C-alpha positions as CSV (number, residue, x, y, z in Angstrom):
1,X,-26.9,51.5,17.0
2,X,-24.5,53.0,19.5
3,X,-26.2,55.6,21.6
4,X,-29.8,54.6,20.8
5,X,-32.3,54.4,23.8
6,X,-32.8,51.0,25.2
7,X,-36.5,51.1,24.6
8,X,-35.9,51.8,20.9
9,X,-33.5,48.9,20.6
10,X,-36.0,46.6,22.4
11,X,-38.8,47.7,20.0
12,X,-36.6,47.2,16.9
13,X,-35.6,43.7,18.1
14,X,-39.3,42.8,18.6
15,X,-40.2,44.1,15.2
16,X,-37.4,42.2,13.5
17,X,-38.3,39.0,15.4
18,X,-41.9,39.4,14.4
19,X,-41.0,40.0,10.8
20,X,-38.8,36.9,10.8
21,X,-41.6,34.8,12.3
22,X,-44.1,36.1,9.7
23,X,-41.6,35.4,6.9
24,X,-41.2,31.8,8.1
25,X,-45.0,31.3,8.3
26,X,-45.5,32.7,4.8
27,X,-42.8,30.5,3.4
28,X,-44.2,27.4,5.1
29,X,-47.7,28.1,3.8
30,X,-46.4,28.5,0.3
31,X,-44.6,25.2,0.4
32,X,-47.4,23.2,2.1
33,X,-49.0,22.1,-1.2
34,X,-45.6,20.9,-2.4
35,X,-45.0,18.9,0.7
36,X,-48.5,17.4,0.5
37,X,-47.9,16.4,-3.2
38,X,-44.6,14.9,-2.4
39,X,-46.0,12.8,0.4
40,X,-48.9,11.6,-1.8
41,X,-46.5,10.5,-4.5
42,X,-44.3,8.8,-2.0
43,X,-47.2,7.0,-0.5
44,X,-48.2,5.7,-4.0
45,X,-44.7,4.6,-4.6
46,X,-44.5,2.7,-1.3
47,X,-47.9,1.1,-2.0
48,X,-46.6,-0.3,-5.3
49,X,-43.4,-1.5,-3.5
50,X,-45.5,-3.2,-0.8
51,X,-47.6,-4.9,-3.5
52,X,-44.5,-6.1,-5.4
53,X,-42.2,-7.0,-2.5
54,X,-44.5,-7.6,0.5
55,X,-44.6,-5.9,3.8
56,X,-41.4,-7.5,5.3
57,X,-39.2,-6.7,2.3
58,X,-40.6,-3.2,2.1
59,X,-39.6,-2.7,5.8
60,X,-36.1,-4.0,5.1
61,X,-35.8,-1.6,2.1
62,X,-36.9,1.4,4.3
63,X,-34.4,0.5,6.9
64,X,-31.6,0.2,4.3
65,X,-32.5,3.6,2.8
66,X,-32.5,5.2,6.3
67,X,-29.0,3.7,6.9
68,X,-27.4,5.1,3.7
69,X,-24.0,6.6,4.4
70,X,-25.0,10.1,3.2
71,X,-28.1,10.0,5.5
72,X,-26.1,8.9,8.5
73,X,-23.4,11.4,7.9
74,X,-25.9,14.2,7.6
75,X,-27.6,13.0,10.8
76,X,-24.3,13.0,12.7
77,X,-23.2,16.4,11.4
78,X,-26.6,17.9,12.4
79,X,-26.3,16.5,15.9
80,X,-22.7,17.7,16.3
81,X,-23.5,21.2,15.2
82,X,-26.5,21.4,17.6
83,X,-24.3,20.1,20.5
84,X,-21.6,22.6,19.7
85,X,-24.2,25.4,19.7
86,X,-25.6,24.1,23.1
87,X,-22.1,24.0,24.6
88,X,-21.2,27.5,23.5
89,X,-24.3,29.0,24.9
90,X,-24.3,26.8,28.0
91,X,-27.9,25.8,27.5
92,X,-27.7,22.6,29.5
93,X,-26.2,22.2,33.0
94,X,-23.5,19.5,33.1
95,X,-22.3,17.4,36.0
96,X,-18.7,17.7,35.0
97,X,-16.3,20.6,34.2
98,X,-13.9,20.7,31.3
99,X,-11.1,23.1,32.3
100,X,-9.5,23.3,28.9
101,X,-11.2,25.9,26.7
102,X,-9.3,25.1,23.5
103,X,-11.6,24.7,20.5
104,X,-10.2,21.3,19.7
105,X,-11.0,20.0,23.2
106,X,-14.5,21.5,23.0
107,X,-15.1,19.9,19.7
108,X,-13.9,16.6,21.1
109,X,-16.2,16.9,24.1
110,X,-19.1,17.6,21.7
111,X,-18.3,14.5,19.7
112,X,-18.1,12.4,22.8
113,X,-21.4,13.7,24.1
114,X,-23.4,12.6,21.1
115,X,-21.8,9.2,20.7
116,X,-24.3,7.5,23.1
117,X,-25.9,4.9,20.9
118,X,-24.7,2.2,18.3
119,X,-26.5,4.1,15.5
120,X,-24.6,7.3,16.4
121,X,-21.3,5.3,16.5
122,X,-22.0,4.0,13.0
123,X,-22.7,7.5,11.9
124,X,-19.5,8.8,13.4
125,X,-17.5,6.0,11.6
126,X,-19.2,7.0,8.3
127,X,-18.1,10.6,8.8
128,X,-14.5,9.3,9.6
129,X,-14.6,7.3,6.4
130,X,-15.7,10.3,4.3
131,X,-13.2,12.6,5.8
132,X,-10.3,10.1,5.3
133,X,-11.4,9.6,1.6
134,X,-11.5,13.4,1.1
135,X,-8.0,13.7,2.6
136,X,-6.6,11.1,0.3
137,X,-8.3,12.6,-2.8
138,X,-6.8,16.0,-1.8
139,X,-3.4,14.4,-1.5
140,X,-3.7,12.9,-5.0
141,X,-4.9,16.2,-6.4
142,X,-1.9,18.0,-4.9
143,X,0.5,15.3,-6.3
144,X,-1.1,15.5,-9.7
145,X,0.1,19.1,-10.0
146,X,3.7,17.9,-10.4
147,X,2.9,15.8,-13.4
148,X,2.7,12.4,-11.6
149,X,-0.4,10.2,-11.1
150,X,-0.5,9.0,-7.5
151,X,-2.1,5.6,-6.8
152,X,-3.3,5.0,-10.4
153,X,-5.8,2.2,-10.5
154,X,-6.2,2.0,-6.8
155,X,-9.7,2.9,-5.4
156,X,-9.4,5.5,-2.7
157,X,-12.7,4.6,-1.1
158,X,-11.1,1.4,0.2
159,X,-8.6,3.4,2.2
160,X,-11.3,5.6,3.6
161,X,-13.3,2.5,4.6
162,X,-10.2,1.2,6.4
163,X,-10.1,4.2,8.7
164,X,-13.9,3.9,9.3
165,X,-13.7,0.2,10.1
166,X,-10.8,0.9,12.5
167,X,-12.9,3.5,14.4
168,X,-15.9,1.2,14.6
169,X,-13.9,-1.8,15.9
170,X,-12.1,0.3,18.5
171,X,-15.4,1.9,19.5
172,X,-17.0,-1.5,20.1
173,X,-13.9,-2.9,21.9
174,X,-13.6,0.0,24.3
175,X,-17.4,0.2,25.0
176,X,-17.5,3.8,23.9
177,X,-21.3,4.2,23.9
178,X,-21.6,2.8,27.4
179,X,-18.9,4.9,29.0
180,X,-20.0,7.8,31.2
181,X,-18.8,11.3,30.6
182,X,-16.1,12.6,30.8
183,X,-14.4,9.2,30.5
184,X,-15.8,8.9,27.0
185,X,-13.7,11.9,25.9
186,X,-10.4,10.1,26.7
187,X,-11.5,6.9,24.8
188,X,-12.7,8.9,21.8
189,X,-9.4,10.8,21.7
190,X,-7.4,7.6,21.6
191,X,-9.6,6.3,18.7
192,X,-9.1,9.5,16.8
193,X,-5.4,9.4,17.3
194,X,-5.3,5.8,15.9
195,X,-7.4,6.9,12.9
196,X,-5.2,9.9,12.2
197,X,-2.1,7.8,12.4
198,X,-3.5,5.3,9.9
199,X,-4.6,8.2,7.6
200,X,-1.1,9.7,7.7
201,X,0.4,6.3,6.8
202,X,-2.0,6.0,3.9
203,X,-1.0,9.5,2.7
204,X,2.7,8.5,2.9
205,X,2.1,5.4,0.9
206,X,0.7,7.6,-1.9
207,X,3.3,10.3,-1.7
208,X,6.4,8.0,-1.4
209,X,6.5,6.6,-5.0
210,X,5.7,9.9,-6.6
211,X,8.5,11.6,-4.7
212,X,11.1,9.0,-5.7
213,X,10.0,9.0,-9.3
214,X,10.5,12.8,-9.8
215,X,14.3,12.9,-10.1
216,X,14.1,10.5,-13.1
217,X,10.9,11.9,-14.7
218,X,11.0,15.6,-14.0
219,X,14.3,17.6,-13.7
220,X,12.6,20.8,-12.8
221,X,13.1,21.2,-9.0
222,X,10.0,23.5,-8.8
223,X,7.8,20.5,-9.6
224,X,9.3,18.7,-6.6
225,X,8.1,21.3,-4.2
226,X,4.6,19.8,-3.5
227,X,5.7,16.2,-2.8
228,X,8.6,17.5,-0.7
229,X,6.3,19.7,1.4
230,X,3.8,16.8,1.8
231,X,6.6,14.4,2.9
232,X,7.9,17.0,5.4
233,X,4.4,17.5,6.7
234,X,4.0,13.7,7.1
235,X,7.3,13.8,9.1
236,X,6.3,16.6,11.4
237,X,2.6,15.8,12.0
238,X,3.3,12.4,13.7
239,X,6.0,14.0,15.9
240,X,3.4,16.6,17.0
241,X,0.9,13.8,17.7
242,X,3.6,12.1,19.8
243,X,4.2,15.3,21.8
244,X,0.5,15.7,22.4
245,X,0.1,12.1,23.6
246,X,3.0,12.4,26.0
247,X,1.8,15.7,27.5
248,X,-2.0,15.3,27.6
249,X,-2.8,11.6,27.6
250,X,-2.0,9.1,30.3
251,X,0.5,6.4,29.4
252,X,-0.9,2.9,28.8
253,X,-0.7,0.2,26.1
254,X,-2.9,2.0,23.6
255,X,-0.8,5.1,24.0
256,X,2.4,3.1,23.3
257,X,0.8,1.6,20.2
258,X,-0.2,5.0,18.8
259,X,3.2,6.5,19.6
260,X,4.9,3.6,17.9
261,X,2.7,4.0,14.8
262,X,3.4,7.7,14.6
263,X,7.1,7.3,15.0
264,X,7.2,4.6,12.3
265,X,5.4,7.0,9.9
266,X,7.9,9.7,10.8
267,X,10.9,7.3,10.3
268,X,9.5,6.2,6.9
269,X,9.1,9.8,5.8
270,X,12.6,10.5,6.8
271,X,13.8,7.4,4.8
272,X,11.8,8.7,1.8
273,X,13.6,12.1,2.0
274,X,17.0,10.4,2.3
275,X,16.3,8.2,-0.7
276,X,15.0,11.2,-2.7
277,X,18.2,13.2,-1.9
278,X,20.3,10.2,-3.2
279,X,18.3,10.0,-6.4
280,X,18.6,13.8,-7.0
281,X,22.3,13.6,-6.4
282,X,22.6,10.6,-8.8
283,X,20.6,12.4,-11.5
284,X,22.9,15.4,-11.4
285,X,26.0,13.3,-12.0
286,X,27.4,12.9,-15.5
287,X,27.9,9.2,-15.0
288,X,25.4,7.4,-12.6
289,X,27.0,6.1,-9.5
290,X,27.5,2.3,-9.6
291,X,26.9,2.0,-5.9
292,X,23.5,3.7,-5.8
293,X,21.7,0.4,-5.2
294,X,23.9,-0.2,-2.1
295,X,23.2,3.3,-0.8
296,X,19.4,2.8,-1.1
297,X,19.7,-0.6,0.6
298,X,21.6,0.9,3.5
299,X,18.9,3.6,3.9
300,X,16.2,1.0,3.9
301,X,18.1,-1.2,6.3
302,X,18.4,1.6,8.8
303,X,14.8,2.6,8.4
304,X,13.6,-1.0,8.9
305,X,16.0,-1.4,11.9
306,X,14.5,1.6,13.6
307,X,11.0,0.3,12.9
308,X,11.9,-3.0,14.5
309,X,13.3,-1.2,17.6
310,X,10.1,0.7,18.0
311,X,8.0,-2.4,17.7
312,X,10.2,-4.1,20.4
313,X,9.8,-1.1,22.6
314,X,6.0,-1.4,22.4
315,X,6.1,-5.1,23.4
316,X,8.5,-4.4,26.3
317,X,6.3,-1.6,27.4
318,X,3.2,-3.8,27.3
319,X,4.9,-6.5,29.4
320,X,6.2,-4.0,31.8
321,X,2.7,-2.5,32.3
322,X,1.3,-6.0,33.0
323,X,4.0,-7.3,35.2
324,X,5.8,-4.5,37.0
325,X,2.9,-2.0,37.4
326,X,0.4,-4.8,38.1
327,X,-2.3,-3.1,36.1
328,X,-5.5,-4.8,35.0
329,X,-4.8,-7.0,32.0
330,X,-7.5,-8.0,29.5
331,X,-7.8,-10.4,26.6
332,X,-7.8,-7.4,24.2
333,X,-4.4,-6.3,25.4
334,X,-3.1,-9.8,24.8
335,X,-4.5,-9.9,21.3
336,X,-3.0,-6.5,20.6
337,X,0.5,-7.7,21.8
338,X,0.3,-11.0,19.8
339,X,-0.8,-9.2,16.6
340,X,2.0,-6.6,17.1
341,X,4.6,-9.3,17.7
342,X,3.6,-11.1,14.5
343,X,3.0,-8.3,12.0
344,X,5.6,-5.7,13.3
345,X,8.4,-7.9,14.6
346,X,8.3,-11.4,13.1
347,X,7.3,-10.2,9.6
348,X,10.0,-7.4,9.6
349,X,12.7,-9.8,10.8
350,X,11.8,-12.5,8.3
351,X,11.6,-10.0,5.4
352,X,14.9,-8.3,6.3
353,X,16.7,-11.6,6.7
354,X,15.4,-12.9,3.4
355,X,16.6,-9.8,1.6
356,X,20.0,-10.0,3.2
357,X,20.4,-13.7,2.1
358,X,19.3,-12.8,-1.4
359,X,21.9,-10.0,-1.7
360,X,24.6,-12.3,-0.3
361,X,23.7,-15.1,-2.7
362,X,23.7,-12.5,-5.5
363,X,27.2,-11.4,-4.6
364,X,28.3,-15.0,-4.5
365,X,27.0,-15.7,-8.0
366,X,28.4,-12.5,-9.5
367,X,31.9,-13.5,-8.3
368,X,31.7,-16.6,-10.4
369,X,31.1,-14.8,-13.6
370,X,33.8,-13.9,-16.1
371,X,34.9,-10.2,-16.2
372,X,34.7,-8.8,-19.7
373,X,38.0,-7.7,-21.2
374,X,38.6,-4.6,-23.4
375,X,38.9,-6.7,-26.5
376,X,35.6,-8.6,-25.8
377,X,33.8,-5.3,-25.2
378,X,35.2,-3.8,-28.4
379,X,34.0,-6.9,-30.3
380,X,30.6,-6.8,-28.6
381,X,30.2,-3.1,-29.5
382,X,26.9,-2.5,-27.6
383,X,25.6,-1.0,-24.4
384,X,24.3,-2.6,-21.3
385,X,20.8,-3.9,-21.9
386,X,19.6,-2.9,-18.5
387,X,20.8,0.7,-18.1
388,X,21.6,1.5,-21.8
389,X,25.0,2.9,-20.8
390,X,28.4,2.2,-22.2
391,X,30.4,-0.6,-20.5
392,X,34.0,-0.6,-19.4
393,X,36.4,-3.5,-18.7
394,X,36.4,-3.6,-14.9
395,X,32.7,-3.1,-14.4
396,X,31.3,-5.4,-17.1
397,X,30.7,-9.2,-16.8
398,X,29.8,-12.0,-19.2
399,X,27.1,-14.5,-18.4
400,X,27.1,-18.2,-19.4
401,X,24.9,-17.3,-22.3
402,X,27.5,-14.8,-23.6
403,X,25.6,-11.6,-22.8
404,X,27.3,-8.5,-21.5
405,X,26.0,-6.4,-18.6
406,X,27.2,-4.0,-16.0
407,X,28.0,-5.9,-12.8
408,X,25.9,-3.6,-10.6
409,X,23.0,-3.7,-13.0
410,X,23.1,-7.5,-13.1
411,X,23.3,-7.5,-9.3
412,X,20.0,-5.6,-9.0
413,X,18.5,-8.0,-11.5
414,X,19.7,-11.1,-9.7
415,X,18.0,-10.0,-6.5
416,X,14.7,-10.3,-8.4
417,X,15.3,-13.4,-10.5
418,X,18.0,-15.8,-11.7
419,X,17.3,-15.7,-15.5
420,X,19.1,-13.6,-18.1
421,X,17.2,-10.4,-19.0
422,X,17.7,-11.2,-22.7
423,X,17.4,-14.9,-23.3
424,X,15.8,-16.1,-19.9
425,X,18.5,-18.7,-19.5
426,X,20.1,-19.4,-16.1
427,X,22.8,-16.7,-15.5
428,X,24.8,-19.0,-13.2
429,X,24.8,-22.8,-13.7
430,X,24.0,-24.8,-10.7
431,X,26.1,-27.9,-10.1
432,X,24.3,-31.1,-9.3
433,X,26.1,-33.5,-7.1
434,X,25.9,-37.3,-7.8
435,X,25.2,-37.9,-4.1
436,X,22.2,-35.7,-4.2
437,X,20.6,-37.8,-7.0
438,X,18.3,-40.5,-5.7
439,X,19.0,-44.2,-6.5
440,X,15.6,-44.7,-8.0
441,X,16.3,-41.9,-10.5
442,X,19.7,-43.5,-11.5
443,X,18.0,-46.9,-12.0
444,X,15.3,-45.4,-14.1
445,X,17.8,-43.5,-16.2
446,X,19.8,-46.8,-16.8
447,X,16.6,-48.6,-17.8
448,X,15.7,-45.8,-20.3
449,X,19.2,-46.0,-21.7
450,X,18.9,-49.7,-22.3
451,X,15.5,-49.2,-23.9
452,X,16.9,-46.6,-26.2
453,X,19.8,-48.9,-27.2
454,X,17.3,-51.7,-28.1
455,X,15.2,-49.3,-30.2
456,X,18.3,-48.1,-32.0
457,X,19.2,-51.7,-32.8
458,X,15.8,-52.4,-34.1
459,X,15.8,-49.3,-36.3
460,X,19.3,-50.2,-37.7
461,X,18.0,-53.7,-38.5
462,X,15.0,-52.3,-40.3
463,X,17.2,-49.9,-42.3
464,X,19.4,-52.8,-43.4
465,X,16.4,-54.8,-44.5
466,X,15.0,-52.0,-46.5
467,X,18.3,-51.4,-48.2
468,X,18.4,-55.0,-49.3
469,X,14.9,-54.8,-50.8
470,X,15.0,-51.3,-52.4
471,X,17.9,-49.6,-54.0
472,X,17.8,-46.4,-52.0
473,X,20.4,-44.3,-50.4
474,X,21.6,-45.6,-47.0
475,X,20.3,-43.7,-44.0
476,X,22.5,-43.4,-40.9
477,X,21.1,-44.0,-37.4
478,X,22.4,-40.5,-36.4
479,X,20.2,-38.9,-39.1
480,X,17.1,-40.7,-37.8
481,X,17.8,-39.8,-34.2
482,X,18.6,-36.2,-35.0
483,X,16.1,-33.5,-33.9
484,X,13.9,-32.1,-36.6
485,X,15.3,-29.0,-38.2
486,X,14.4,-26.7,-41.1
487,X,14.3,-28.3,-44.4
488,X,17.6,-28.0,-46.4
489,X,18.6,-28.1,-50.0
490,X,21.9,-28.9,-51.8
491,X,23.6,-26.3,-53.8
492,X,26.0,-26.9,-56.7
493,X,27.9,-30.2,-56.5
494,X,25.8,-31.3,-53.5
495,X,28.5,-30.7,-50.8
496,X,27.4,-27.3,-49.5
497,X,24.0,-27.0,-47.8
498,X,21.7,-24.0,-47.4
499,X,18.3,-23.5,-45.8
500,X,15.3,-24.0,-48.0
501,X,14.1,-20.4,-47.7
502,X,17.5,-18.7,-48.2
503,X,17.4,-16.3,-51.1
504,X,13.6,-16.4,-51.5
């Protein structure tokens, strides 16, 4: 209404406001009877529940229904929307000033202002859980477009609950609800950074197996686009979080932990991309590369090495903060450092060393196997039972159970277990030294041998006695002691022997 008189605009505004008020009153009056009926029905239901369960159990039931996740999430979202509206219109005077007018910062301030009670903290954690679960479901939906099922059989709600529990524990440990504003904004931002870092790690765990399976299951590179973009996003987002932490958040132990977690996620995403490129290159070759397992192992070794260096940097930074800077040190910081040392340093070192020893032992065992010759392969006339590819003389070996495999295929198998893939016998015989056998075992073996000899003598005497009484064919001791086999029958003159069921 450009150019209209001010009095006309004021009159129209009053008319519209009055019409809106009248419309609301009419709608409320038309729904009054429905509300009254619903309240009467609810009262009857609760009377029956009180008679059946008792007053105390009914009170517990009411509290449980009020604390339903959907109710708490709706409660928190309503308060958050109201706080954002109040901040935008500046309806309440504040004792502090937030200079940054970015929408993200304003939203963070609104979230911090309403987190002022334990119930609101629980509601916030429920919202975090639902948002995390929705993000993981969206990731699975995107990955399903490329023909792969991500995380089949794994309940996604558990991952969402993980992020919610992390937010709740950190909120309790930092005393979020008791902090005054604007200090609560900084604590809440750290908690959100931790939650987002954990969520990105969960998304990478879903995307990683799908990305690596695509070169073998789907040769169309167009289908690889979605997992590739997701992995690249999971590489860039943690780096952006690190930049934001270094530029906008003060440096302390929690900042170092979050930076380490983000960089670990970025390194793992980079390792996934490098492994994917190797798999694509191997799938395009006419003959698969025999050293692909070594290449993948080197990529994993570099990735784990960088993760270990990042973990060591966090520990060193924590000790530097406590000793050199002489800052206030708490029991929580000690617990964080101890947990970090065990899970991120000791576990990685022990797992990497165990894998290295397994590969070294595998190479040692493979060197003791016989290399198959061209004549043996021609006589064998079959492919490798692991990769189903033809075998050639320098690259094929023969196990003790006379089975033929590619050397590199058997190397990957031996890292997992020591038995033959076909007959489950030991691939490499283990030598038992006489010095390693206990003396008690040797004495027991000698006694068992003497007992067996005495039993054999008794059996032989019994056979001789039976032969003297009854005219029957003489049985040898070897036939009595032989292991039971299939029944056999004589053919022709009685010299040749065949199985009982041959020719049936």
